[in-house]
C-alpha positions in Angstrom: -36.5 -87.2 -23.9 -33.2 -85.7 -22.8 -32.9 -82.2 -21.7 -30.5 -80.0 -23.6 -27.3 -78.9 -21.7 -27.6 -75.5 -20.1 -24.0 -74.5 -20.8 -23.8 -73.4 -24.4 -20.1 -74.3 -24.6 -21.1 -78.0 -24.0 -23.9 -77.8 -26.6 -21.8 -76.7 -29.5 -18.1 -76.5 -29.1 -17.6 -73.9 -31.8 -20.5 -71.7 -30.7 -18.2 -68.9 -29.5 -15.7 -69.1 -32.4 -17.2 -66.0 -34.1 -16.8 -63.9 -30.9 -13.2 -65.1 -30.4 -12.4 -64.3 -34.0 -13.8 -60.8 -33.6 -11.7 -60.3 -30.4 -8.6 -61.6 -32.2 -9.2 -59.3 -35.1 -9.8 -56.3 -32.9 -6.6 -56.8 -30.9 -4.6 -57.5 -34.1 -5.8 -54.2 -35.4 -4.5 -52.3 -32.4 -1.1 -53.9 -32.9 -1.1 -53.3 -36.7 -2.1 -49.7 -36.7 0.0 -49.0 -33.6 3.1 -50.5 -35.1 2.5 -48.7 -38.4 2.2 -45.4 -36.5 5.4 -46.0 -34.6 7.3 -46.7 -37.9 5.7 -43.7 -39.6 6.8 -41.3 -36.8 10.3 -42.8 -37.0 10.3 -42.4 -40.8 9.1 -38.9 -40.4 12.1 -38.0 -38.2 14.5 -39.5 -40.7 12.6 -37.8 -43.6 12.8 -34.4 -42.0 16.5 -34.9 -41.5 16.9 -35.9 -45.1 15.1 -32.8 -46.2 17.7 -30.7 -44.3 20.5 -32.9 -45.5 21.4 -34.0 -41.9 21.4 -37.8 -42.4 25.1 -37.9 -41.4 24.4 -36.2 -38.0 24.4 -38.5 -35.0 21.6 -36.3 -33.5 19.3 -37.4 -36.3 19.7 -41.0 -35.5 19.5 -40.4 -31.8 16.2 -38.5 -32.5 14.9 -41.4 -34.6 15.7 -43.9 -31.9 14.1 -41.7 -29.2 11.0 -41.2 -31.4 10.8 -45.0 -32.0 11.1 -45.8 -28.2 8.6 -43.2 -27.2 6.2 -44.5 -29.9 6.6 -48.0 -28.5 5.9 -46.7 -25.0 2.7 -44.9 -26.1 1.7 -48.0 -28.1 2.1 -50.1 -24.9 -0.3 -47.9 -23.1 -2.9 -48.2 -25.9 -2.5 -52.0 -26.0 -2.9 -52.3 -22.3 -6.1 -50.2 -22.2 -7.5 -52.0 -25.2 -6.8 -55.4 -23.6 -8.6 -54.3 -20.4 -11.6 -53.1 -22.4 -11.7 -56.3 -24.4 -11.5 -58.5 -21.3 -14.4 -56.5 -19.8 -16.4 -57.1 -22.9 -15.4 -60.8 -22.8 -16.7 -61.0 -19.2 -20.0 -59.6 -20.3 -20.3 -61.9 -23.2 -19.5 -64.9 -21.0 -22.1 -63.9 -18.5 -24.8 -63.6 -21.1 -23.8 -67.0 -22.7 -23.4 -68.8 -19.4 -19.7 -69.7 -19.9 -16.7 -68.6 -17.9 -13.8 -66.6 -19.3 -11.5 -69.5 -18.2 -13.5 -72.0 -20.2 -13.5 -69.7 -23.3 -9.7 -69.2 -22.9 -9.0 -72.9 -22.4 -11.0 -73.8 -25.5 -9.5 -71.3 -27.9 -6.0 -70.5 -26.8 -4.4 -73.9 -27.3 -5.2 -74.1 -31.0 -2.8 -71.4 -32.1 -5.4 -70.0 -34.5 -6.0 -66.9 -32.5 -2.7 -65.5 -31.2 -4.0 -62.0 -30.5 -6.9 -63.5 -28.5 -4.2 -65.3 -26.4 -2.2 -62.1 -26.0 -5.2 -60.2 -24.5 -4.8 -62.4 -21.4 -1.0 -62.2 -21.4 -1.1 -58.4 -21.5 -3.6 -58.1 -18.7 -1.7 -60.7 -16.6 1.6 -59.0 -17.2 0.1 -55.7 -16.1 -1.4 -57.1 -12.9 2.0 -58.8 -12.1 3.8 -55.5 -12.4 1.2 -53.8 -10.2 1.6 -56.5 -7.6 5.4 -56.2 -7.6 5.1 -52.4 -7.2 2.7 -52.8 -4.4 4.9 -55.1 -2.5 7.9 -52.8 -2.5 
């Protein structure tokens, strides 16, 4: 009688798909709500200008662009924090399920089914790269 493999990723290749789907959905939600909030703030600036009949003023459009850019900056902060929290949660999951984060990443990022799952790693790596560049200067 053969002994079952200890690594759960070897036993059933799709054993972690539910967790990956949940992580993908969670990160997609941050992008979705965040993007909607940025657009809503920008639309609010334009709406207030329309109320005061100031759509022809360049200051209105400068304000809308500034509001949009500030909203994107704040969204970037939220996305970065969420990515770090999700990566920590992923590490805990992997520890409990005896699989490494790299194995989980390699298994599910090449499919193209979970683009937000892939972007969790990209956001964290980009942030670390920026910190390393700032530290070397």
